[in-house]
N, C-alpha and C positions, 0 to 999 in steps of 0.2 A: 846531635853536638853540635852545637853554633858555635864553626869557629870566632878564636878574641885575635885583635889586635891593639896594636899598639900601645900605654907603658900599664906597668903591672899591676894587679890592684894592690892598693896601698893595702897594709895589717893595722886593724883597730879603722880605716875607714870606713863611714859608711858610705852607703851607695842609692840613688835615689832610683828605680828603674827609668824608663824614657821610654815606650818606642820611638820611630819614625819611621820619615821612608821617604825615598829617597832614587832621583831619575840616572836613566844615563839613557839619551838623550840621542839619537845618531842624526843624520844624514848627510847621504854618500860613506866620504871618510872621514867627515869633520862631525865634533861632539860638544852643544853646549855647555856650556859650564856655566855657574854661577861664582862669582868674584866678590867674597865681603872679607872688608876695608880692616873690619876694627872687629875686638880688643886684639887679634894680630891678621892679618892682611893672609886674601888663600884661597887659590881656587877648590875649590867644593861639586861634587854634583849637586843639582838641584834637590831640595825637598828638607825636610824638620821637622818637627812633635806630632805627632799625633792627639790633636785635643779630644778631652776626654770626651765617651759620646759620637767620638765621629770613624767612621768607614776607615778605612785605612784607603781603600783607591781617592772619594773626594778630599780626604786628607792631600793624597796626592797632586789634581789634580789644580787644590790652591797654591801648597807649596810651589808648586813649581813655577802657575800663576807672576807671583808673592817675587820672586826671585828671579823671573826674565822673563815675564814680562809673556809670555808663551798659552799658548792650548796644547794638550798633545792627544792623541789618538793609538791603538792599536798598543794599550796597555799589558806587557804581559811578567812577572815576576821569574828573576830569573836567582835571588836566591838571598842569601841573606848570614851578617855578622855582629856581634859585641863589642863595644870597648867601653872601656873606662876609662869614665876623662873630669874637668872637672868645665866648670858650662858657665865660665862670669860674666856671661846674660839676667841668666837665671838666679844665681848666689850656693848654688850646691855643687855634691860629688851624682856624676852619675855613673848607671853604668847604659850604656846606648842601645838596645836592641832596633841592629839595622837591618829596615824588608828593600830591597832592590830589586828598581824591574825596567825593563825596558822598557820605552815608548816613538814614537816619533812626533817630533816638533812640529805641529803641522800649518796655525796661525797665528804671526809677531803680535798682539793688539800695542801694543805697544810697553816702555822701558819696564825692569823691574820696580814695583810701591817700597818694599819692605829695604827700610832704612840700611842704606851703608850696602848694597848688592847691586853688582852690575854684571846684566847677559855680556858672553865672549863664544866665539866660535872659535875652534883651532881642533888641527889634525888631533885624530884619537888616540895613535901612537904616539904624540907628543906631548897630550893630555895624564897618560901613564904614570908618564916623571916630572906633574907639576901638581897633583893631586893633592890639599893637603893633608891626606891619612891614608893608611897604606889601608885600609879596610875597601876605602875606595880606589886604590890601585891595584887593589887583586880585584873583587868585581872587574875592575874596568877591562883586560888585561887579558881577567876569564872570558869574556864574551867576544871578547878581541882574535883571542888562538879558538876561536868555534865559527869564525866567519872566513 
């Protein structure tokens, strides 16, 4: 069973399943996050939806590059969670199935190419408090507890 975070399922609401992939990008005691300016400003683990026909690992590399401008290596799966939410960018309610991977940022190629995103380094222990959703916070906290 995959742990659920966030708001409860709304009775009678139809949800579209949306698989996604996200990265915890540590360098020493710091983590690389993306900040999404809209629809509401928040820090997030870099990542996003897996496109139809796309393999999860190439999707992770693509999403990290789009949202941070960094290349990554050493990708290893650490867990998954799900959450139910409205996705204003797409105009539908989703059951987000979020697979989370640990990876190392290795090379900055430039700024993020995803509109409204910016890359930020911060202490990982601080990030546990500022990440925008409870699933991201729990996954990061579990990684830090094992270090």
